N, C-alpha and C positions, 0 to 999 in steps of 0.2 A: 504494500500500500504506500502510495506517495505521500510524503509529508508536505503539507501546505505551508508555504513561506509567508503568505499574506494572511492577516487576520480578516475575517469577515466583518462587515459593519455591525452585525449583531454581537459578535465577540467584543468589539471595541466599545459598544454601548454597555454591555454587561460589565466589562472591566472598569469603565468609568463609574458605573453605579456602585461597584464594590469598593473602589478607592478614590472617592472624590478628592480627598486631600492631595493625592499625587498629581492630579490634573488641575487643581485650583490655581496654581501659579501660572500654568500655561494659559488658562482662560483669562487671567488678569492681564497677562502680556498681550494676548489677542485683543482684548478690549482697549488697552492702552495704545497699541499699534494703530487701531482704527480711529481712535479719538485724536491721535496725533495727525492723521491724514485728513480727517473731515469731521464735522459734528456728527455725533451718534445719539441714538435714543434706544431705550430698553427693548422694545419689540424688534427693531432692526437688528440689534445685537443678538437677540435670541435666534433670529433667522440665520444670521451669519454663522453663529456658533453651531447651529444645527447642520449647516452645509459642511462643516468640518467634523461632524460626527459626535459633537458634544450635545448631550440632552440635559439641559438644566431648566428649571422652572423659573418663572418670574420671582418666586419667593426666595430663590437662590441668587439670581442675577441682581436684583435691585439692592439688596444689602451689600453685594460686592461693589456695585457702582458707588454707593454711599460711602463705603469704606475707602475706596480710591479717592473720592472727593475729600473725605476727612483727612487723609494723608497729604492732601495738597497736590495730588497727581492729576485730578480732573476738576474742572469748574463747570457747574451746572447753570444754565439759564432756562427760563421758561419761554416757550414760543407757542403762539396760538396755532392749532391745527384744526381747522373747521370750528366747531363749537367748544372744543376742549383745549386745555393747556397741556403742552407736552414738555417734559424736561429734556433738554438737549445738553449733552456733555462734550467738552473739548479738553484735550490734554493741556495742562499748564506748562510753563517752562520747566518747572521741577519734574513734572511727569515725563516730559521729553528727555530730560537728563537721565532719569531713572530708566527709561526705555533704551536709551543709547548704551548705558552700562549693562543692561540685561542682554542686549543684542550680542555684546562681546562674550558674555557668559554662555549664551545659547550657542554661538559659533564654536566655542571651546568644547562644550558638551556634545554638539553634533559631530565634531571631528573625532571625539573619543567613541561615541556610540555607533556611528555610522561608518566612518572612515577608518576606524581602528587606530587612530594616531594619538 
């Protein structure tokens, strides 16, 4: 029987559910990356994270966004979207600095994990 080298999407989802703590830093980096590129909002980030195989609830994402805001990495403003107000987040200069430092660490980890260096 051949061994599969790639994990199925179901296995990735299961693994995330089993160990959210392991993936929480990756999710935070994902959020910070997108917030540094353009304004983001909760539902849009839920959809983006889903495209990457992360299944998190609004009850997990919104405290994460508030935590990044409290650390000074994100700044929220309210924008009108139809009849409702939507909180929109952007990376702050501190958030962009933190992201740049994290990118260096991610590159180093990638080289060790993937490239074996």
